SEZAKOL-739197 format. One record per atom (N, C-alpha, C): x negated, y negated, z; atom name. Coordinates in nm, 4 decimals. Each point is the difference from the previous one (the first is absolute). Layout:
         px         py         pz   atom
          X          Y          Z     CA
...
END
This chain:
         px         py         pz   atom
     4.9110    -6.2872     3.4108      N
    -0.0802     0.1067    -0.0186     CA
     0.0921     0.1258    -0.0325      C
    -0.0802     0.1208    -0.0708      N
     0.0414     0.0995    -0.0284     CA
     0.0515     0.1085     0.0797      C
     0.0976     0.0630     0.0421      N
     0.0374     0.0784     0.0459     CA
    -0.1412     0.0929     0.0245      C
     0.0255     0.0055     0.1417      N
    -0.1443     0.0593     0.1009     CA
     0.0003     0.1685    -0.0127      C
    -0.1206     0.0408    -0.0203      N
    -0.0149     0.1538    -0.0060     CA
    -0.1034     0.0124     0.1014      C
     0.0112     0.1333     0.0765      N
    -0.0764     0.0270     0.1274     CA
     0.0646    -0.0239     0.0885      C
    -0.0583     0.0107     0.1020      N
     0.0026    -0.0783     0.1273     CA
    -0.0791    -0.0854     0.0760      C
    -0.0933    -0.0237    -0.0418      N
    -0.0298    -0.1366     0.0129     CA
     0.0631    -0.1167    -0.0992      C
     0.0097     0.0480    -0.1065      N
     0.0733    -0.0946    -0.0715     CA
     0.1504    -0.0864     0.0609      C
     0.0483     0.1429     0.0369      N
     0.1406    -0.0099     0.1048     CA
    -0.0462    -0.1202     0.1034      C
    -0.0941     0.0791     0.0956      N
    -0.0019    -0.1027     0.0869     CA
    -0.0508    -0.1495    -0.0042      C
    -0.0670    -0.0412    -0.1186      N
    -0.0534    -0.1212    -0.0407     CA
     0.1595    -0.0796    -0.0053      C
     0.0639     0.0794    -0.1006      N
     0.1430    -0.0646    -0.0593     CA
     0.0486    -0.0568     0.1269      C
     0.0231     0.0795     0.1287      N
     0.0746     0.0037     0.1020     CA
    -0.0619    -0.1238     0.0934      C
    -0.1352     0.0080    -0.0171      N
    -0.0414    -0.0850     0.0931     CA
    -0.0020    -0.1752    -0.0636      C
    -0.0131     0.0153    -0.1388      N
     0.0430    -0.1181    -0.1324     CA
     0.1374    -0.0495     0.0610      C
     0.1203     0.0956    -0.0142      N
     0.1310    -0.0264     0.0069     CA
     0.0469    -0.0997     0.1259      C
    -0.1092     0.0965     0.1622      N
     0.0173    -0.0995     0.0870     CA
    -0.0448    -0.1156     0.0105      C
    -0.1318    -0.0351    -0.0442      N
    -0.0869    -0.1438    -0.0404     CA
     0.0578    -0.0860    -0.0808      C
     0.0834     0.0643    -0.1277      N
     0.1380    -0.1125    -0.0369     CA
     0.0755    -0.0101     0.0832      C
     0.0704     0.0336     0.0576      N
     0.0727    -0.0138     0.1395     CA
     0.0071    -0.1081     0.0981      C
    -0.1508     0.0484     0.0595      N
    -0.0432    -0.1003     0.0846     CA
     0.0029    -0.1303    -0.0792      C
    -0.0547    -0.0032    -0.1198      N
    -0.0648    -0.1485    -0.0765     CA
     0.1442    -0.0534    -0.0322      C
     0.0679     0.0285    -0.0044      N
     0.1595    -0.0505    -0.0219     CA
     0.0673    -0.0627     0.1381      C
    -0.0289     0.0630     0.1068      N
    -0.0249    -0.0523     0.1335     CA
    -0.0812    -0.1530     0.0063      C
    -0.1384    -0.0071    -0.0200      N
    -0.1031    -0.0470     0.0504     CA
    -0.0581    -0.0025    -0.1311      C
     0.0075    -0.1344    -0.0924      N
    -0.0895     0.0102    -0.1054     CA
    -0.1495     0.0158     0.0272      C
    -0.0701     0.1294     0.0635      N
    -0.1233    -0.0014    -0.0016     CA
     0.0270     0.1485     0.0345      C
    -0.1723     0.0993    -0.0124      N
    -0.0247     0.0690     0.0763     CA
    -0.0965     0.0272     0.1156      C
    -0.0004    -0.1231     0.0424      N
    -0.0310     0.0062     0.1541     CA
     0.0586     0.1027     0.0948      C
     0.0275     0.1213    -0.0172      N
     0.0699     0.0673     0.0797     CA
    -0.0619    -0.0098     0.1200      C
     0.0329     0.0449     0.1627      N
    -0.0186     0.0112     0.0764     CA
    -0.0723     0.1395     0.0334      C
    -0.0803     0.0071     0.0756      N
    -0.0957     0.1622    -0.0099     CA
     0.1290     0.0980     0.0354      C
     0.0674    -0.0353     0.1190      N
     0.0880     0.1022     0.0670     CA
     0.1633    -0.0050    -0.0477      C
    -0.0364    -0.0293    -0.1903      N
     0.1213    -0.0087    -0.0222     CA
     0.0352     0.0928    -0.0437      C
     0.1313     0.0797     0.0179      N
     0.0440     0.1206    -0.0232     CA
     0.1270    -0.0001    -0.0633      C
     0.0481     0.0707    -0.0955      N
     0.1233    -0.0060    -0.0582     CA
     0.0307     0.1445    -0.1002      C
     0.1551    -0.0094    -0.0498      N
     0.0116     0.1562    -0.0507     CA
     0.0364    -0.0685    -0.1804      C
    -0.1128     0.1230    -0.0480      N
     0.0100    -0.0245    -0.1530     CA
     0.0157     0.1262    -0.1012      C
     0.1684    -0.0053    -0.0368      N
     0.0149     0.0879    -0.0727     CA
     0.0896     0.1279     0.1239      C
    -0.0007    -0.0199     0.1169      N
     0.0730     0.0795     0.0690     CA
    -0.1475     0.0584     0.0900      C
    -0.1425    -0.0518    -0.0520      N
    -0.0850     0.0696     0.1093     CA
    -0.0482    -0.1413     0.0555      C
    -0.0836     0.0624     0.1500      N
    -0.0462    -0.1221     0.0666     CA
    -0.1234    -0.0404    -0.0556      C
    -0.0789    -0.1154    -0.0227      N
    -0.0895    -0.0680    -0.0474     CA
    -0.0641    -0.1256     0.1117      C
    -0.1460     0.0234     0.0221      N
    -0.0274    -0.0640     0.0435     CA
    -0.0813    -0.1070    -0.0669      C
     0.0909    -0.1384    -0.0315      N
    -0.0335    -0.0860    -0.1197     CA
    -0.0992    -0.0786     0.0306      C
    -0.0430    -0.0097     0.1092      N
    -0.1262    -0.0888     0.0692     CA
    -0.0912     0.0994    -0.0536      C
    -0.0189     0.0762     0.0187      N
    -0.0994     0.1093    -0.0162     CA
    -0.0259     0.0416    -0.1756      C
     0.0884     0.0238    -0.0271      N
     0.0044     0.0262    -0.1916     CA
    -0.0488    -0.1214    -0.0606      C
     0.0283    -0.1339     0.0602      N
    -0.0545    -0.1321    -0.0930     CA
    -0.1351    -0.0635     0.0631      C
    -0.0574     0.0927     0.1192      N
    -0.1340    -0.0120     0.0248     CA
    -0.0820     0.0821    -0.0401      C
     0.0422     0.1014    -0.0532      N
    -0.0854     0.1478    -0.0656     CA
    -0.0511    -0.0736    -0.1483      C
     0.1286    -0.0529    -0.0424      N
     0.0109    -0.0389    -0.1514     CA
    -0.1174    -0.1262    -0.0074      C
    -0.0020    -0.0667     0.0876      N
    -0.0846    -0.0981     0.0159     CA
    -0.1265     0.0307     0.0115      C
    -0.0514     0.0935     0.1027      N
    -0.0883     0.0243    -0.0101     CA
    -0.0914     0.0886    -0.1147      C
     0.0812     0.0418    -0.0853      N
    -0.0648     0.0575    -0.1026     CA
     0.0634     0.0290    -0.1601      C
    -0.0042    -0.1186    -0.0383      N
     0.0696    -0.0282    -0.1040     CA
    -0.0351     0.1180    -0.1619      C
    -0.1181    -0.0181     0.0483      N
    -0.0680     0.1375    -0.0924     CA
     0.0387     0.1268    -0.0615      C
     0.0961     0.0261     0.1331      N
     0.1007     0.1280    -0.0293     CA
     0.0904    -0.0314    -0.0535      C
     0.0555    -0.1148    -0.0399      N
     0.1556    -0.0198    -0.0601     CA
    -0.0803     0.0173    -0.1566      C
     0.1599     0.0332    -0.0844      N
    -0.0402    -0.0088    -0.1655     CA
     0.0423    -0.1519    -0.0043      C
     0.0065     0.0044    -0.1397      N
     0.0080    -0.1541    -0.0632     CA
     0.1666    -0.0080     0.0400      C
     0.1011     0.0914    -0.0518      N
     0.1410    -0.0358     0.0487     CA
     0.0244    -0.0087     0.1242      C
    -0.0766     0.0307     0.0742      N
     0.0090    -0.0440     0.1962     CA
    -0.0018    -0.0810     0.0510      C
    -0.1442    -0.0633    -0.0594      N
    -0.0583    -0.1201     0.0024     CA
     0.0765    -0.1196    -0.0332      C
     0.0414     0.0308    -0.1368      N
     0.1047    -0.0713    -0.0420     CA
     0.1080    -0.0708     0.0680      C
     0.0930     0.1162     0.0397      N
     0.0955     0.0021     0.0746     CA
     0.0235    -0.0624     0.1476      C
    -0.1307     0.0055     0.0750      N
    -0.0487    -0.0750     0.0987     CA
    -0.0077    -0.1315    -0.0352      C
    -0.0763    -0.0328    -0.0877      N
    -0.0148    -0.1159    -0.0433     CA
     0.1232    -0.1222    -0.0134      C
     0.0926     0.0746    -0.0772      N
     0.1262    -0.0305    -0.0393     CA
     0.0989    -0.0543     0.1415      C
    -0.0880     0.0471     0.1345      N
     0.1030    -0.0259     0.1039     CA
    -0.1424    -0.0952     0.0705      C
    -0.0759    -0.0626    -0.0825      N
    -0.1080    -0.1236     0.0573     CA
    -0.0793     0.0852     0.1065      C
    -0.0593     0.0918    -0.0150      N
    -0.0667     0.1314     0.1258     CA
    -0.1502    -0.0856    -0.0408      C
    -0.0284    -0.0321     0.1425      N
    -0.1166    -0.0727     0.0310     CA
    -0.0949     0.0925     0.0462      C
    -0.0924     0.0235    -0.0742      N
    -0.1345     0.0941     0.0396     CA
    -0.0887    -0.0398     0.1145      C
     0.0003    -0.0741     0.0028      N
    -0.1311    -0.0234     0.1629     CA
     0.0449    -0.0615     0.0917      C
END
């Protein structure tokens, strides 16, 4: 992914980094609903972040979709 610009892009990048860290430990993105972590020094509710991305993938751009697909994101 290219360097993020804007607040929402930085937030997505933080979530993606946290998802990648989770995926390295558990080779899937079935993150428990209450799973919380820290990403780039910020607290993140990763379970909620993943749920929101799954719920509305139409809000993601192609680059964001591809990044999540690379981690084998399941959309349903």
